[in-house]
N, C-alpha and C positions, 0 to 999 in steps of 0.2 A: 383232175379227178377229186370227188367230194370226198373229205375224210370220214372215218367211222368212228364215232364216239362211244366209250364206253364207261362205267364207274365201280368203283368198289368202295367200300365204308372200312374206315379204321379208327382210330382215336389218338390225339395228343394229348400229352399229359403237361398241365400247368399246376407245378406244384404236386399235388395228389389228385386233382380235378380232371378227368377226362373229358377233353373237346371233341367233336365229332371233326372226321376230315374225310372228303370226299376226293379219292384219288381219281382224277379224270384222265383218260388215254384217247389220244388223238392220233389215229394212223392213216396215212396217206402212202399208198402203196406206188404212185408214181412221184418222182422225187429223189433228190439226193440223198442217201442213206443217213440219217443223223437221228441221234438219241438225246433229248434234252428233258431236264426234271425242273421245272419251274414251281414255285410257291413257299419259298423262303425256307429252302431245304439247308440244314449245316452240313459239314463236311462228309460225315458217317452217311446222312441220308443221299446226299448228292453222288455219294460213291457207288449207289445202289444201280447206277447204269451198267458197271462191270460185273456186277453180281447176279443181277435179274437177266442179261443177255447170255451169259454162260449157264446159268442154271436154266433156262429155258431151252436152250441148244442139248444140254446134258440130260434133259427129259424128253429128249427125242420130239421135240415140239417145234413148231417153226417160228422163228422169230423175225417179224416183218421186215422185209427188205428196203422199204422207203423212209419217209419221216416219220419220227415217233416223237410226240410230245407228252409230255406228263405232267399234270397240274394237281398242286395240293391245296385244296381249298379249305378253309378260306387263306387267300394269299398271305395276308397281314399276320398270321400265327406262326411263330417259330416252329419247324419240325426237327426233332433232334433225334440221332439214333438210326440204329438200323432195323426197326420192327416194321419198316414200310416197304421193305422187300418183298415180303409176299401180296401185299395187296397191290402193288405195283405190276409185279409178273401177271395177276390174275385179271386187272384191268386191261393190260397188254393183250393176254390172251382172247380176253372177251371181245377187245376192239376190232382183233383179226378173226373174230369168228370161230376160234377154237373151243370154247366155252359158251353155256349159254348165259346171256346177260341176266333174264328171269329168275334162274337158279341162284345166280350171284348176289342178286339185291337182297335175297333171304338170309346173308350170312355175313358178318364181319371179320376180319381178317388182320391177324398180327403175327411176325416172324420174320427172322434173318434168313437169307438164301446162303448155302455155301455154293462154291464154284461147279460143284457136281450136283445141285440141286437138292441137296439134302436141306432140312429145315433145322435152325438153331435155335435154341431158347433164348428170349430177350425179358427185359426187366418190364414190370407195370403191366403184366397180363391182367392180375385180378382187378387193377383199375379199368383198364381197357373192356374187360367182359361188364363190369358195372355200367359202364357207359352204352355197350350194347344192349342192355337189359332195359336200361331208361328209355331207348329209342325204340322199344318195341321188337328188337332183335333177338331171335332166340335161340341162333347157333354161332358159335365162334370158331374158324377155322386156326389152329395154331399147332406148334411142336407137341410132340405127345409128352414131352417132359412139363409143358405148361398147363398140360388138360387137367389134372387134379386142382390146381390153383384155380383155373377160371370156373369149375364148378361150383365151387364156394359163392359164386358172385348171382347163380341163380340161372344161368344160360347152359344150353347144351355145348359142351366142348367137341370139337370135332378133331379129335389128331390125326395128323397126317405127317408122316417122316420124310417125305418127300414131295417136289411140287408135282411129279407125276401122279401120285396119290391123291393129291387135292384136284389135279383136274380131273382123275377117274371119277371120283367123289361127285363132283360138280355135272359130269355127264352121265350119273346115274348107274355108273359101271362099278362102283365100290362102295362098300357098306362098313365105315369103321366100326370097330369095337366100341359098345357105349362105355363111357367114363362117369363114375360117380364119386362125389366128394369121400372121401375117407371117414368111417363113423368114428374110429378112436384115434387120437392122437399117438404118436409114438412117443415112447418114454425116453426122457432126454437125464443123460447124467450130468450131474450138478456137484461142484465141490461141498463137501457135507460139514456143518458145523460139528457134528457128533465126531469129528476125527482131531478136535482141538481138544490137547489136554491142559488144563490150568486155564488162566485168563478168565477168571470167573467175573470180575466186573466188566472186562471188553465183552463177553459173551451176554451176559444181561443187558450191557448196552445195547447190542444187535437185536436181541430178541424185543425190547423196547421200541426200537426203530420200526421193525417189521411189524410190531402190532400196530402201532399207529402211523404208520407211512410216514414217519419223521426223517428230517435231513440229520446227519451224522459227522462229527471230525472227529476223527482218530489221532491224538497227539502222543509223541513220546519217543525216546531215543532210537535210532537206527536199529534194525533188526530184532525188533521186539515182537513182529507178527502182524503189524498194522494191515499193511496189503494183502496177507493171507486171511485176516478174518474179515476184511471187506470183501473179497471175492467169494465168501461163503454166504452172504447175505441173501442172495436171489434162491439159494437152497433152502431156506425156512419161508418163503413167502408164497403165499397161495397161487394156484394156476389161475391163469385168466379166464375169466367167462368168456361165452361165444361172442357176444359184441366186442370186449375189448381185444379177443384175439384177432377178430378181424380187422380191426383198427390198426394191430400191431404189423399183422401179415400184410397189409396193404403198403405200409410205410416201407417195411423191408423189401416189398416186391419193387416199388418204384426206384428203390436205392440199388436194385440189382443184387441184395444180398440174400435172397429168400433161399434156404436149401432145397434141393429137387427132393429130397426125401421127405421134407417137412412142409408140404403144402399150406398148412395153417399151424401157427405158433402159439401154442398154449402156455408156453414157459416163458416167465417174465425176463425180458432181454437184459442184458448185462453188457455195458459199453466202457472201456477204459481208455480213452485216447491219450496218446504221449503227452508231455508237457510243452513241446514244441509245436503243437497243433495250433493252426490261425483260426482267428474268430469265425471265418466262413465254415471253416470244417467242425468247429463245435458247436454253432448255432444254424449252419445250413447258408446257402446262399452259392455264389460262384456262377459261370456264365450260364449254365442251366438250372440254377434255382432247384437245387437237389436238397435234400434232408441231411442236417448235420447230425451230430452226435448225440444232442439233445433230444431230438426228434425219435433217432434210432433207439434211444432208451425210454422212450415213450411206455408207461406202465410198468417201467422195471427200475434198473438202478443204473445211474451214471457215477463211476469212480473217478477222482481227479487225484491220482496219486503225486504226491510232492505239489502240494496246493502252490506252496509259494514259487513255484518255478514257472508256472503258467502265465501268460502274456495278460498284463491287465486288461487290455480292450476285450481279450477273449472272456475275462472273469465278469467284468461288467456286462457284457453283452447276456449274462446268464439271468439278469434282475428279471426282466419280462416274464420268461418262461416259468421259472420260480415262482410268478407272482401269480401270472396269468393261467399258465399251462398250455400256453401255444406261443408259437415263433413267427412273428410276421415279417416277411422278406419283401422288402419294396424295392423295385429296379425300376429303370425309365422303360424296358420291355414289358413290364407286367408285376403283378403282386401276387404272392403266394402265401397261405397260412399253414403251418404245419403243427400238430398237436405234439406236446413237449411236457406232459405231465409224469416226471420222474421223480425217484427218489436219490439225491444228492448224497454221495459218501466222499469225504475227504480225508486224504492223510496228511500230516505234518511232521517232519523233525522237530524234536525239541533240544 
């Protein structure tokens, strides 16, 4: 028997850049019941076999009884994370003729499946939505918590809380509530410099540094309030404009640190890594080439408390972002560029 092939569209992230991924599902009803995922998936992506099978059955849909093969193309691009669960499930359902392929072609999809078919939020939805917009795809199927984030990318988010809802929508049986980007950002409470009594010279130094976007070193005996003062610098910085807010939000979304209640970050970020942090944690990298603390502090403040205690390689690695405003991570598997234009504040004991 000839297999039935279907496709769903999603995106992989290389640094902050979305790359189109076609999720191809080939279903042979006659044959030994197997389920394989190929196309260079990582462990979290390969484990989608269990989540997808259970999610489809929990949604009271039919999982194909024969041989099921899912290919994540292009095969040479590393696929990481659990955001491929939803497009894999939809491709299998389209291949088994339970949803129309023509309707699926109009949508991109991203989301993690729970064993009961519920959809969970994943990181990088904003970048995925931007990739869909570049391809001319106007709709993105995603979890409800990610819908406001996707709306900022200029696509129409389709919030679906359960796989059954996604299937009903693609069949034309359900129309989810429209989602639009919030007009006004929620106010964020920050430590206020007005709470500080005395410290006139240190307060003046903070004001000058904030006005000129200058780096700052606070040195003095222990217990004199250096860290307390440094933590109040973001409170006197101006809010981010729309372009900078979208750039900062994209970084935090890819890192999986975007608060659900704040789909767009208008407050300058503040990062204070521990002095035991590795070089990869400070400037980015690791197996998945993720943004580090320097990029997470983009357009905000990076505090290095107890500067002398940080590892020398980590401090040396900050030379490039301090000069160029970007971090270039080069690995054998690929290259990624992260923005890192931050204001460095360090403290040291005398």
